[in-house]
N, C-alpha and C positions, 0 to 999 in steps of 0.2 A: 797701798792704803789699807789699813785693817777694815774688815767687813763691818764692824760696829761703828765706824766713822763715815761710812758711805752716806751720801745724801739720798733722800727719797727719789730724787730725779736723776741719780747717777746712771749713765748709759750702761745698758746691759743688765740692769736690775729688773728683770722681767716681773711685772706685778702679778702675773698669773703663775708664778712659780709654785713650788711644792714646799711642804713642811721642812724638807731637808735643807732648803735654802730660804732664809727669811725674806719676806716681801719688804719692799722699801719702807712702808709705813711701820712695819713691825720693828725694823732696825731703829727707826726714829723714836718709836715709843719706848723701846728698850733703853736707848740712850737717855731719854727723859727720865725713866725710872731710876737708872743708876745715878743720874745727876742729882735728883731730888733726895734719894736715899731715905725717904720718909716712911713712917709706919703704915699709913693708909694711902692707897693710890687708886684713883678711879679712871679707868680706860673706857671710853665710849667709841665703839667702832660698829659700823653698819653690819647687819646680819650678812654672813657670807664672806666677810673680809679676812677672817682668820684669827679671831680672838683667842681660841683655844691654843693655837700654836704659840702665840705671843705669851700667854700665861704659863705654858709649860716651859718655855725658854727661861722665864723669870724664875720658876720653881727650880729648875736644874742648876741655874747660876747660884741661887741662894743655898742650895744643898751642897754644891761643890765648895762654896766659900765658908761653909759651916755656920752661916748666919742663922739657918734654921735646921732642925733635925727631922721634921716630919711635915707632911702636906695634907691638908683637909680641903676637899673640894665640895662645895654646897651647891646643889642644882635644884631646879623646880620640879623635875619628874624622875621617876624610876628609870626610864629609858636613858636619860641623859647621864645618870650615874655610870652605866655600863659604857656609854659612848666615851665618856671622859677616861675611864679606866683603860679602854682599848687604845685611845690616842696617846695616853701617857706611857703605855708599854712600848710604843714605837720609839720613844726617846730614852728608854731605859729607866723610867720612873714607874714603879709598881704600886697601884692603888687598889685597895680592897673595896669593891662596890656593894658588898653583900650584907653584912649583919648589923648595920646601924650602929648604935652605941654599945653593943655588946662586944666583949673581947673573946667570947667563945668561938673557937674555930679559926681565929685569925692567925695566920702565919707570921713569924717574925721577919720574913722576907719582904713583907710589905713596908713601904716607906710612908704610908699614909692611907687615906680612905676617901671614898666619895659617898656622900649622904644627901638626902633631900632636905629642903627647908622644913617639911613636915616631920622628918626624922629627927631633926635638931629640936624642934618644939616638943617632941615626945620624950626626949632624953636629954633635956637641957643640962642638968647637973653632971651627967656622964661626959658630955662634951666640954663642959667647963673644967672638969678635972683633967681630962685628956689634954686640953690645951695648956693647962698650968703645969703639967708634968714634963713637958719638953718644949724647946723653942719651936714654934709652929708658924707656918705660912698657911693662911686661910684664903682660898680663892672662892669668891662669890660669883657664880655664873648667873647671869640675868638678875643682877642685884636688886632691880626694882621690885622683885617679889618679896624682898625683906622689909617692905614698908608697912606691913600690916601690924599695927600696934597691939591689936588684940591677941595675936597668936605668934606668928612667925617673927615679927619685928622684935618683940620683947625677948623671945627665946634666943635669937641670933645675937642681940646686943649683950645678953648675959653670958651666953656660952663662949663667946670669942672676945670678950673684953680684954683678956690677958694675952692674946695672940701677939707674937713678935712682929709679924708682918700681915697685912690684910690687903689683898688685891681684889678690887671690885670690877666686874665686867658687865657691860650691857650694850645692846644695840639700840635700845629705846629707853633713855634715862628719864622717863616721865611716867606718872601714874594718873589715874582718874581722880584721885583724892589728894588731900593736902597733908598726908602723913609722912613725917620725915623718914628717910631711909637710913638705917644704922651705918655709921662709919663713913657717911658721905658728908662732905663739907658744903655748907650753904653760905652764900654772900647776900647781905641785905642791901637792897637797892633803895634809892631815895624815896620811892613811894611806899616803902615798908614791906614790899614783897621780897621773900627770900628765894634765891635761885641756886640750884645745884651747880657746883664748880668742878668740872672734870679736870684731871691732870693731863689728859691727852685725848684728843678727839679726831676721829677719822670718819667723816660722813659719807652718805651714799653718793652725793655729787662728786666728791673727790675720788671715791672708789670707782665710779663709773668712768671718770676721766682717765684713771690709771688702768682701766680694763680689769680691775679686780673683781667686779661684779658685772652681771649682765644688765643690759637695758631691758625695761619691762614695758610691754604694750598691754593696756587694759581694754578688753572687748566688752562693752556694756550692752546689755539686752533689756529692753522694756517689753511692753505688750499689754493687752487688755486683761484685767483681773476682775473677777466677780465672786463675791462670797456672801455668806449669811452669818451674821453675828450671833452671839449667844442669846441676845434679846429677840432674835427672829427677824431683824432688819436685813434687807439685801442691799449691798453696795456694789457699784461697778465703776472702776476708774482705769486709767491708763498709767502703768508704772512709769515714773519719770516725769510726769506732769507736776506742776507746783501743787502740793497738797499739804494739809496739816500733818504734823508729825504722827499723830495717832493713826490717821488714815494711811499714811505712808508705811508705817510699821505693819499694819494689817495687810496692805497690798503686798508688802515684802514677804510676809509669812505665807500668803497665798501663792506667790510665785515659787517659793521653796517647797511647797507641798508636793510630794511625789505623786499624788492623785491627779494633779493637773497636767497640762501639756507643756508648761513652761520649762520645767527641769529636763524632761526628755529631749526637748528641742535644743536646749543649751548643751546638754551632754553630747548630743550628736555633733553639734558644731565643734565642741572641744575635741572630740575624737577625730574629726576631720583635720583640725588644726594640728593635733599630735601626729597624725599620719604624714602631714606635710613636713613637720619638723624632723621626723625620723628619716626622711629622704636624705637629709644632710647630717643628722646626728642619729645613727641607727639605734642607739640604746636609750634615747630620750624617753622619759616617763612622765606620767601625769598624776596629779593628786587632787581629789575632791575633798574639801573640808566641810563636813556636815555638822549640823547643830547637835544632834543626838543620835543614839544608837538605832532607833527606829528608822529615821531618815537615812542613815548610813547604809543600813541593810537594803532599803528600797533602791537607793542610788546604785548600789553594787549590782543588784539584779538587773536594773535598766542598762547599766554599762556592759554587763555580760551579754545582753541581747544585742546591743548596738555594735560592739567591737568583736563579738565572737570569741572573746577571751575573758574568763572570769577574773575580776580584779582582786587584788589583795585587800582584805577587810581587816582594819585595825580598830579594836574597841578598847575603851579605857579600862574596863574591868577584866580584860583578857590577860591572864598571866603570861601568855606567849607573845604579847604585843611587841616587845623589843626584838624578839627573834624574827617575827614577821617583817618588821621594818628593815632589819639587817638583810634578810633574804631578798626582799624586794630591791634594796639598794644594790645588791651584788648581782642581780639578774637583769634580764632585758624585758621583763614584763611591762605591759603598757600602763596599767592603772593601779593606783592605791586609793582606797576610800577610808577616811578616818574621821573620828569625831573631833571637835574643835580643840580639845585639850592636847591632842597629839601634835599640833602644828608647831609649837614653839620649840626651837632647839633641835628638831629632827634634821639630821644631816644626811640627806640623800642628794648628792650633787647632780645626779642625772635628771632630777625633776626639772622640766622645762615648760609644762603646761599645767595651769591650776584652775580650779573652779571654786570660787568663793560662795559656798552654798550654806552659809550660816547667818543667823540674824544678829550676831555679835557685832557691835558697831564702834567699840572704843578704838581710838587711834593706836594705842599700844598693841592691841591684839591684831589689828589690821597690818601694822608694820611688821610684826613678827610673822604673821601668816605669809605675807608677800616675801619675806626673807627666806622662805623655804625654796624659792624659785630663782633667786638671783646669784647663787653660788656659781662662779665661773670656773670652767675647767680648761677652756681654750678660747682664744680670742674670736669674737664674732658671734658667740652663742646668744640667742635672743629668747627671753622669757615671755610667755603669754598667760595672762590671768583673766578669766571670764567672771563677770560680776553683774548683779542686777543694777539697773539704772536708778539708784537710790542716792539722793543728794549728799548724804553724809559719807557714803563710800566714795563717791566721785571726788568729794573734797579731800578725803584721805589720800586717794590716788594722785590727785593734783599736787599735794604737798609732800610727796614721797621724798624729795630731795631737801626738804627743809629740816634744819637741825633744831632739835628740841632739847630743853632742859627741864628738870623737875622743878616746879614752882610751888612755894608755900605762901599762904596768905593771900592768894588771888581771890577777889570777890566772886561770889557765886552768881552765875547768870542763869536765866531761864533755860538756856540751851543745855545746861549741865544735867537737867532732869532726864534727858534721853540717854545719857552715858551710863552704861552698866558698870556696876562694881566688878572687880576682878575676881569674883567668887569662883569662876571656873578654874582658876589656877590652883586653888586649894582643893578642888575636886579632882584634880588630875590623877590622883592615886586612889579614888573612891569610885564605887559603882554608880553609874547613872541608870535610874530605873525606867523612867518614861520621858517622853518629849516634854520640854518645858512648857509649851503652849498648846499641847494636845487638848482638844475639846473646847477651846475658847472660840473657835469659829469653824465654819464648814465651807470648804472650797467648792464653788460651783463651776468656775471656768478660769483657766489660766493659760493664756496664749503668749508665745514668745515672738518678739520682733527685734531684729538686730537694730541697735540704736546708733552707736558710733564707736570709734576707737579713740582712746585717750593715751597720748604719749608725750612725755616731757611737758605736762600740764597744758597740753593743747589738744583739742578735739578734732577728729577727722571723720568724714563720712556722714551719710544721711540714713534715715530709717530704711530698712530693707527686709523683705520677707525671708524666713529661713529657707535654705536651699536655693535661693536666687543667685543670679550672676553677680549682683552687687555684694552680697555677703561673701560669696566665694572669693572675690577679689581680695578681701581683707584676711580671710582664713588662709589664703594661699601665699602669704608672705614667706620668703625663704627662711629656713631655720638658722642660717648663719648670716648675720648682718651687723655692720658697725652702726653706732648710734646715729651718725649723720645720714647713713644710707636708709635707716628706718624712716626718718622724717621725710626724706625725699620721696621714697616709695609711697608713703601714706598720702602725701600731697598729690602725687600722680594718680593714686587710686581714687581720691576725692574728685579730681578733675574728670576722670573717666566716668564716675558715677553721675556727676552733674551733667555731662554731655549726653550720657545715656538717658537721663531723666528728661532732658529737653527734647531729644528725638522722640521719646515715647509720648510726650505731651502733644507733639505735632501730629502724631499718628492717631492718637486717641481723642475722641470727642464723646461727650456725655450722651449716651443713647436716650431716646425718648422713653424707652422701656424702663430705664433706671430711675428710681425714685429720687426726687430732688434732695430729700434729706440725706440719702446715702451718698449722693455726689458731693454735697456740702461737707458731710462728715469726713469723707476721704481727703478733700482739699484742706480742711481745717487741721486734720492729723498731720498732713505733709507740712503745712505752714508751721505748726507747733514744733515739729522736728527741726526745721530750719532755724526757727527762733532760738531753740535750745542751743544749737551749734553756735550761732552768733553771740548769744549771751555768755556762753562759756569762753569763747574766743576773746571777747571784750571785757569780761569780768564784771558784767552788769546784770541786774535782775531781768527776767523775761519781760516784765511789764515795760521796761525802758525800750526794749527792742520793738515790741508791739507798737508802742507810741511813735517811735521813729518811722516805722513802716507806714503807719497811718498818716503821719505828716507828709511823707514824700509821695506815697501812692494815692492818698486821698481816700475818701469813703468813711462810713460810720464805724462804730466799734465792731469787733469781729463777730459778736453774737448776731448782729443784724446785717452783716455784709453779704452781698450777693456772691454767686460763684465767680463771676468775672472780677469782682473786687478782691476776692481772696486770691485768685490766680495772679493778679497784678502784684500783690504783696509777695507771693511765692517767687515770682521772677526777680523782684528787687532783692529779696533775701539771698537768692542764689548769686546775684551779682556781687553782693557784699562778701559772700564766702569766697567767690572766685578771685576777688581782688585782695583778699586778706593775705 
């Protein structure tokens, strides 16, 4: 049977194969491309699945058939230009990543070039002429970036209108706005909404089933935050508790402030996790995604002190950023710290542990950031991502396997106000001067508490102090695990933690020397942690869980409940978790 006719499920088609041998989904997508034979083709594949390999196979096929004479690859960042040129060279396709729209210095040996979306916008007419001069295949990497009608979108639409073939690639075919993406087909639904129509789709859930990507566990950390606003007001909350969006955003920024204790505690936990992973995967590396350069430098200093090894620091305005990323990818160094713009498309397969230390909250950016850690090299590798206990991030993490499309004409909701525009994407090749939020608030206190682990949209674990035995149980998961083994081990860890908490409760009694308000505070904190777990498990608001506990355990509202009444609800909540 010819290789191009093989089914994706054909025996022996190892999904975790290499570029020299197409993965099953790539064979199926290639067959689909040949079958349709159309000018425009949109392929949606989860980050880490191998979109580049698929696109290069399409390019070499079209060049060999003389359907096209040249190839132009359009990418979001400068680093990706070089990454594409290197990948293309491995299959005998030589792309020039260097001089944008200028012909000066370009060798005739090149069969095309790689350019950024910003580069196309800066030399639109040059690319329009270049495309018109020869039969051209244009590959749009992460095509969702071409949806900005004010700059990139219009330029892309004009520059490549005459292209012979256009291949659009993305792992996240959705945007925060309703701007159409050039050369993408939309279908109108009965309610008037227009939805993007991919020609081939390969989602994270499918890739996970095929062992093409790694399973991801999210380790969420909360804790007490206290800060002073610009108006002089002091606020104190626990990160992860139900709060208004404004207060949540401020607490989130407080947690990420290098001046507090939250980030150092999370970085220590992440380094311990990386150490455990490296027992099974010796070259495993970690990546911290920071909001800005100031924070990136501070995190790098903290990691250097924690790990005893100075991490690789990658800044957006550093001309040597691509070289630093390549050197890190080829080494066995422990950590890399980068600003948020570097996260998308960076191909470092050995990344296994991540720290989401940025205040960017869009689903697009989150999915792309997590995509840096899911690239599988061998079966059983497990990815771990540390993040703050922020509702919107937990929602993104829980929906990781959900397939999304770009939707036009969707009514605006109040929730849309909190979604940032994708301005950081246009800034990827520009200098970042200062922190986005520097000076808006003053951090007074930021303490970290392990909250829970999220895996396959299900939460495991209860709150625990950093460096405790409870936290160590979750940080100590083996670095090589199948997806079903992860769920089994996490459930076992939760049972151990519940048993440990019960034994501790029997041993400990509130001392007369301890203030009543402190005893109540501790019990309420434990109860709220349990309620959060039950709420996430059942998919209901916290208030519904509190109401259910009060109905079954009795007593007044939590604010007026006694220590004994709170403890009764704690015992009931533990029973609900144990029986789940």
